[in-house]
C-alpha positions in Angstrom: -40.6 -28.1 -13.6 -40.9 -30.2 -10.1 -37.8 -32.2 -11.1 -35.8 -29.0 -11.1 -37.2 -27.9 -7.9 -36.5 -30.9 -6.1 -33.3 -30.8 -7.4 -32.9 -27.4 -5.5 -34.4 -28.4 -2.2 -31.8 -31.6 -2.5 -29.1 -28.8 -2.5 -30.4 -26.5 -0.3 -30.8 -29.7 2.7 -27.0 -30.7 1.3 -25.5 -27.3 2.6 -27.7 -27.4 5.9 -26.3 -30.4 6.5 -22.5 -29.2 5.5 -23.4 -26.4 8.1 -24.4 -29.0 10.5 -21.6 -31.6 10.2 -19.2 -28.2 9.9 -20.6 -27.2 14.1 -20.8 -30.7 14.9 -16.8 -31.3 13.8 -16.0 -27.9 15.7 -17.6 -28.8 19.1 -16.4 -32.6 18.8 -12.8 -31.2 18.0 -13.0 -29.5 21.4 -14.4 -31.5 23.6 -12.3 -34.1 23.0 -9.3 -31.7 23.4 -10.5 -30.9 26.8 -10.8 -34.5 28.0 -7.7 -35.6 26.3 -5.9 -32.9 27.6 -4.2 -31.9 24.5 -5.0 -28.2 25.1 -1.7 -27.6 27.2 0.3 -29.2 24.5 -1.0 -28.4 21.5 -3.5 -25.3 22.0 -1.9 -23.5 18.6 -2.8 -26.4 16.6 -5.9 -27.2 18.1 -6.7 -23.0 17.3 -5.8 -23.7 13.8 -7.9 -26.5 13.2 -10.9 -24.6 14.4 -10.0 -21.7 12.5 -9.9 -23.4 9.6 -13.5 -24.9 10.1 -15.0 -21.9 11.3 -13.4 -20.0 7.8 -15.7 -23.1 6.1 -18.6 -22.8 7.7 -18.6 -18.4 7.5 -18.5 -19.5 3.5 -21.1 -21.3 3.7 -23.2 -19.1 5.7 -22.3 -16.7 3.2 -24.3 -18.9 0.5 -27.4 -18.6 2.2 -27.8 -15.8 3.0 -29.7 -12.8 0.9 -28.4 -10.3 -1.5 -29.5 -7.4 0.6 -28.5 -8.6 4.0 -25.1 -9.0 2.8 -23.9 -6.0 3.9 -24.4 -7.0 7.6 -23.0 -10.1 7.0 -19.3 -8.6 6.3 -20.4 -6.0 9.4 -21.1 -9.1 11.7 -17.9 -11.3 9.9 -15.4 -8.1 11.0 -16.6 -7.4 14.2 -17.4 -11.0 15.6 -14.1 -12.6 15.3 -11.9 -10.2 17.1 -14.5 -10.6 19.6 -14.3 -14.6 19.4 -10.2 -14.1 19.6 -10.7 -12.2 22.9 -13.2 -14.7 24.1 -10.1 -17.5 23.4 -7.5 -15.8 24.6 -10.1 -14.9 28.1 -10.4 -19.1 27.9 -6.9 -20.2 27.3 -5.4 -17.9 30.0 -8.3 -19.0 32.4 -7.5 -22.7 31.9 -3.9 -21.5 32.5 -2.1 -22.8 29.2 -0.8 -19.4 29.1 0.6 -17.8 32.3 -1.8 -14.9 32.7 1.8 -12.8 33.9 3.1 -12.5 30.7 0.2 -12.6 29.0 -3.1 -11.3 31.1 -6.4 -11.5 30.1 -8.8 -9.5 28.1 -10.8 -8.7 31.3 -7.7 -7.7 33.7 -6.4 -5.4 30.3 -9.8 -3.7 30.1 -10.1 -2.9 33.7 -6.1 -1.4 33.5 -7.2 0.6 30.6 -10.4 1.6 32.4 -7.3 2.8 35.6 -5.3 4.1 33.0 -8.2 6.5 32.6 -9.4 7.7 35.3 -6.4 7.4 37.4 -3.8 11.0 37.4 -0.6 10.2 38.1 0.6 12.2 40.1 4.5 11.8 40.1 4.6 12.3 37.1 1.3 14.4 36.7 -0.2 12.9 33.3 -2.7 10.3 32.9 -3.9 8.7 29.7 -6.4 11.6 28.8 -5.1 14.1 31.3 -7.8 16.1 33.2 -11.3 17.0 30.1 -13.5 17.5 33.3 -11.4 20.3 34.4 -11.0 22.5 30.4 -14.5 24.6 31.9 -13.2 25.8 35.4 -9.5 26.1 34.1 -11.0 28.3 31.3 -12.5 30.7 33.3 -9.5 30.9 36.2 -6.4 31.0 34.2 -8.1 31.1 30.1 -6.1 29.2 27.4 -2.8 28.6 28.7 -4.7 26.7 31.5 -6.4 24.4 29.1 -3.1 23.9 27.0 -1.6 22.6 30.3 -3.8 19.9 30.7 -4.3 18.9 27.2 -0.4 18.4 27.8 -0.8 16.1 31.0 -2.3 13.3 28.8 -0.3 10.7 27.0 -2.9 10.4 24.3 -2.9 14.1 23.4 1.2 13.8 23.6 1.1 10.7 20.8 -1.8 12.2 18.1 0.0 15.5 18.1 3.2 14.4 17.3 2.0 12.0 14.7 -0.6 14.8 13.1 1.9 17.4 13.2 4.8 15.1 11.5 2.4 13.3 9.0 1.3 16.5 7.7 4.8 18.4 7.5 6.1 15.2 5.5 2.9 14.3 3.4 2.5 17.8 1.8 6.1 18.2 0.5 6.1 14.2 -0.2 3.1 14.5 -2.4 4.7 18.4 -4.4 8.3 16.5 -4.9 6.4 13.4 -6.0 4.4 15.6 -8.5 7.5 16.8 -10.0 9.2 13.8 -10.0 6.3 12.0 -12.0 6.2 15.1 -14.6 9.7 15.9 -14.9 12.2 13.1 -15.8 15.4 15.5 -15.4 14.4 16.2 -11.7 13.6 12.1 -11.6 16.9 11.4 -12.3 18.5 13.7 -10.4 16.6 13.1 -7.2 16.0 8.9 -8.0 19.0 7.1 -6.1 19.4 10.1 -3.8 16.2 9.5 -1.8 16.5 5.1 -2.2 19.6 5.5 -0.2 18.2 7.7 2.3 14.6 6.1 2.6 15.8 2.5 3.5 18.2 4.2 6.7 16.0 3.0 9.7 14.1 6.5 10.7 14.6 6.0 14.4 18.3 6.0 13.6 18.5 9.4 11.9 16.8 10.3 15.8 20.2 11.0 17.4 21.6 12.8 14.9 18.3 15.0 14.9 18.8 15.7 18.3 21.8 17.1 17.7 20.8 19.5 14.8 17.7 20.8 17.3 18.7 23.6 20.1 16.3 21.2 22.8 17.0 18.4 21.6 14.7 16.9 24.6 11.8 19.1 23.0 9.2 18.2 20.8 11.3 19.3 17.6 13.3 16.2 17.3 9.8 14.2 18.0 8.0 15.5 15.0 11.0 15.8 12.5 11.6 12.3 12.3 8.2 11.6 12.0 7.9 13.9 9.0 10.8 12.5 7.3 9.5 9.0 7.3 6.0 10.0 6.3 8.0 12.8 3.8 9.6 9.9 1.7 6.6 7.4 1.5 4.1 9.7 0.3 7.0 11.1 -1.7 7.7 7.6 -3.9 3.9 6.7 -3.9 2.8 10.1 -5.5 6.0 9.6 -8.3 4.5 6.4 -9.1 0.9 7.0 -9.3 2.5 10.3 -11.2 4.0 7.9 -13.7 1.4 4.9 -13.8 -1.2 7.4 -15.7 -3.0 5.7 -18.6 -0.9 8.1 -22.1 -4.6 7.5 -23.4 -6.1 9.8 -20.7 -2.9 13.0 -21.3 -3.9 12.2 -25.1 -7.3 12.6 -24.7 -6.8 16.1 -22.9 -4.1 16.9 -25.1 -7.2 16.5 -28.2 -9.6 18.8 -25.6 -6.9 21.6 -25.9 -6.4 21.7 -22.2 -3.4 23.5 -21.1 -0.6 22.7 -18.5 -3.0 24.0 -15.5 -6.1 21.8 -17.2 -4.1 18.8 -17.5 -2.6 18.8 -14.2 -6.4 19.9 -12.8 -8.2 17.4 -14.6 -6.0 14.4 -15.8 -2.6 14.4 -13.9 -4.5 15.2 -10.1 -7.1 13.0 -10.3 -5.2 9.7 -12.0 -2.8 9.8 -9.4 -5.0 10.6 -6.2 -5.7 6.6 -5.9 -1.9 5.7 -5.7 -1.9 8.9 -3.4 -4.1 7.9 -0.8 -2.4 4.4 -0.9 1.0 6.6 0.2 -0.6 8.6 2.8 -2.2 5.2 4.4 1.1 3.9 4.4 2.9 7.1 5.8 0.5 7.0 8.6 0.7 4.4 9.9 4.6 4.0 8.9 4.2 7.6 11.2 2.7 6.1 14.2 5.2 3.2 14.5 8.1 5.9 14.5 6.9 7.9 16.7 5.5 4.7 19.3 9.7 3.8 19.0 11.1 6.8 19.4 8.7 7.7 22.6 9.9 4.1 24.2 13.5 5.9 24.4 13.4 9.6 24.7 9.8 11.3 26.5 8.0 11.2 29.2 4.6 11.5 27.9 3.0 9.7 25.0 1.9 6.4 25.0 4.9 4.9 24.0 6.4 5.8 27.3 3.3 4.8 28.4 3.8 1.0 27.3 8.1 1.4 27.8 7.3 2.3 31.4 4.8 0.0 32.6 6.8 -2.9 31.1 9.9 -1.7 33.4 7.7 -2.3 36.3 6.6 -5.9 34.9 2.9 -4.6 35.1 2.2 -6.2 32.3 -1.5 -5.9 31.7 -1.4 -1.6 31.3 1.8 -2.8 28.8 -1.3 -4.4 26.9 -3.8 -1.4 27.2 -1.2 1.0 26.4 -0.7 -1.8 23.3 -4.3 -1.6 22.7 -4.6 2.4 22.2 -1.7 2.3 19.5 -3.8 -0.1 17.7 -6.8 1.9 18.0 -5.3 5.1 17.5 -3.8 3.1 13.9 -8.0 2.7 13.2 -9.3 5.7 14.2 -6.5 7.6 12.2 -7.2 5.1 9.3 -10.5 5.2 9.5 -10.6 8.9 9.0 -8.4 9.2 6.2 -10.4 6.9 4.2 -13.4 9.5 4.8 -11.4 11.9 3.4 -10.4 9.8 0.7 -14.4 9.5 -0.1 -15.0 13.3 -0.3 -11.9 14.2 -2.4 -12.5 10.8 -4.8 -16.8 10.7 -4.7 -16.1 8.6 -8.3 -14.0 5.5 -6.5 -18.0 4.8 -4.5 
């Protein structure tokens, strides 16, 4: 008994020694690179070595954390690493290893983001969020049309409305057609080659065609439609794969219990395909955001994509990066919202 306790204690002390050795190696490498002036020429290699050491340190630290604290540790890793990247970016630019003109530090980007949020552009009559503080007065004086005019001043609202409208208009028929293709071999054989051919077309390349089709080529119709087309193919193909990938054992069990077609679809086919359907929806949502930002680059006067491209043209790079940050934040929030819906629809996945 005493011997096993000694072995366990020595193992724990060895782990502590490994942790301190990794911390010491991290400090020594960075200090030596600073003294020898290696950062300017080899900053990317030094950061890579730092990253490897931090990963090794996090792996060994995880083994020493109690099971009840594992979830908290994962959250710290998920939030701590992006913060560490931002601090590293700030220090590298501050040391003039990277040009602050082309790679402004996060502190300047945060200031630019605040400026975009609170400053109303009198020339374009827009801002990032619009002027939501005027909603109560506009509602009382002009009613709903006045409130809608305030929403139209917002770059964020313009992008978000185009993404959500296009996503829903493309995802719903995508799910329906994918179900039909998964269940019906004839329909699948008829449409599979055509969908494969159209799917590989760059969606931004068909945007000019949509501008010719719609009566107002510069309105919202072509922008929303190109997003809907992008979402449609991803959702349809994922849904078809989800239906075809259901284990035949479940189908046979449903038949043995006497389920009719509607019951088979509701209790076997749809639940079995939902995980793949939601994977397709996540891909489609991300693609919708990418496509609308690209469209706003070339043909829009509002939207976060327009904001990024406009400040690139006038070389205000900190505001360009602020716009890119808003795009990333939108992607995270939209994905998180879709995951919440997924947990509600598929509670058994937990």
